[in-house]
C-alpha positions in Angstrom: -16.5 13.8 5.9 -12.8 13.5 4.6 -11.5 16.4 2.6 -8.1 16.0 0.5 -5.8 18.8 -0.5 -3.2 17.2 -2.6 0.3 19.3 -2.7 3.5 18.6 -4.5 6.7 19.3 -2.3 9.6 20.9 -3.8 12.4 19.5 -1.8 16.0 19.8 -2.6 18.1 16.7 -3.6 19.3 16.3 0.1 15.6 16.9 1.3 14.0 14.3 -1.2 16.6 11.7 -0.1 15.9 12.5 3.5 12.3 11.9 2.8 12.8 8.9 0.8 15.1 7.4 3.7 12.2 8.5 6.3 9.5 6.5 4.4 11.7 3.6 4.1 12.9 3.5 7.7 9.5 4.0 9.0 7.8 1.2 6.5 10.6 -1.2 7.7 9.6 -0.5 11.2 5.9 -1.3 10.2 7.0 -4.5 9.0 9.1 -5.4 12.1 5.8 -4.2 14.3 3.5 -6.5 12.0 5.9 -9.3 12.7 5.9 -8.9 16.5 1.9 -8.4 16.3 1.4 -11.6 14.1 3.7 -13.8 16.6 2.0 -12.4 19.6 -1.4 -12.2 18.2 -1.5 -8.7 19.5 -3.6 -6.3 17.1 -4.9 -3.5 19.2 -3.1 -0.2 19.2 -2.9 0.1 22.7 -1.6 -3.5 23.3 0.8 -3.3 20.4 2.3 -0.2 21.9 2.9 -1.6 25.2 4.4 -4.7 23.3 6.8 -3.0 21.0 7.0 0.8 21.3 10.7 0.7 23.1 12.2 -1.8 20.9 11.2 -0.1 17.6 12.3 3.4 19.0 15.5 1.9 19.8 16.2 -0.2 16.7 15.3 2.2 14.3 16.1 5.5 15.4 12.8 7.2 14.7 11.1 10.2 16.5 8.7 8.9 19.5 5.7 10.2 17.4 6.6 8.4 14.1 6.9 5.3 16.2 3.4 5.7 17.4 2.2 6.4 13.9 3.8 3.3 12.7 2.2 1.3 15.6 -1.3 3.0 14.5 -0.7 2.1 10.7 -0.2 -1.7 11.8 -3.1 -1.6 14.0 -5.3 -0.5 11.4 -4.0 -2.8 8.7 -5.0 -5.9 11.2 -8.6 -4.2 11.9 -9.5 -5.2 8.4 -8.4 -9.0 8.9 -6.4 -10.6 11.5 -5.8 -13.9 9.6 -3.4 -12.5 6.9 -0.1 -11.5 8.1 0.8 -7.9 7.1 3.6 -6.4 4.8 4.3 -2.8 4.0 6.2 -1.4 0.8 9.4 0.4 1.3 7.7 3.5 -0.2 4.1 3.1 1.4 2.3 6.3 2.7 3.0 7.2 6.2 0.5 9.7 8.4 2.2 12.6 9.8 0.3 14.6 12.7 0.9 17.9 14.0 3.8 17.0 16.3 5.7 16.0 13.3 4.7 18.1 10.3 3.4 21.7 10.4 2.2 23.8 7.6 3.2 27.4 7.2 0.5 28.2 4.7 1.6 32.0 4.1 5.0 31.2 3.3 4.0 27.7 1.2 6.4 25.8 3.5 5.8 22.6 5.2 8.1 21.8 8.3 8.7 18.2 8.6 10.4 15.5 10.7 12.7 13.6 8.7 15.4 11.0 9.6 18.2 13.9 8.8 16.1 16.1 11.4 13.5 18.7 10.6 13.5 20.0 7.3 11.5 23.1 5.9 10.3 22.3 2.5 8.5 24.6 -0.1 5.2 23.4 -1.7 3.0 24.0 -4.6 -0.7 23.8 -5.1 -3.8 24.9 -6.4 -6.3 27.7 -5.1 -8.8 25.0 -3.5 -6.0 23.2 -1.8 -4.7 26.6 -0.4 -8.1 27.3 1.2 -8.5 23.6 2.5 -5.0 23.8 4.0 -5.8 26.9 5.7 -8.7 25.4 8.0 -6.8 21.9 8.1 -7.7 19.4 11.0 -6.5 16.1 11.3 -3.5 14.3 9.6 -1.4 14.5 6.8 0.0 11.4 4.5 3.5 11.4 3.0 3.3 9.7 -0.1 5.9 8.9 -2.5 4.7 9.3 -6.4 6.6 8.1 -9.5 10.0 9.1 -8.6 9.2 12.4 -6.9 
């Protein structure tokens, strides 16, 4: 069962800029990965990793784990349909795991990797979300909504 706890990050202007640039760069990397997958007809996550990991890491200056998550995003997109070339929106959601994002629920702070370095950003949420975050397992999606 998938449980969702939606929270709102409260970044400074500089942190908001870094988060936005992180989404842009990661999704641009996803487009490049998708192009390589499409041209080589390589759609599995492991095979795609072998094919493109080093090139993407060197070209986009992303952390190793963000590159791995981008490869997984592209591989998942092609699971549905290998006959349609996939493209990704500049501000599409990116999945973060415990290596690149951690929750400090007692202080209501999230520590997240960005293109500007690791940032500690406060967040706000309801009581139900707080309870869900305390026993959280799995990944976190960074989603850009309505200019915030």
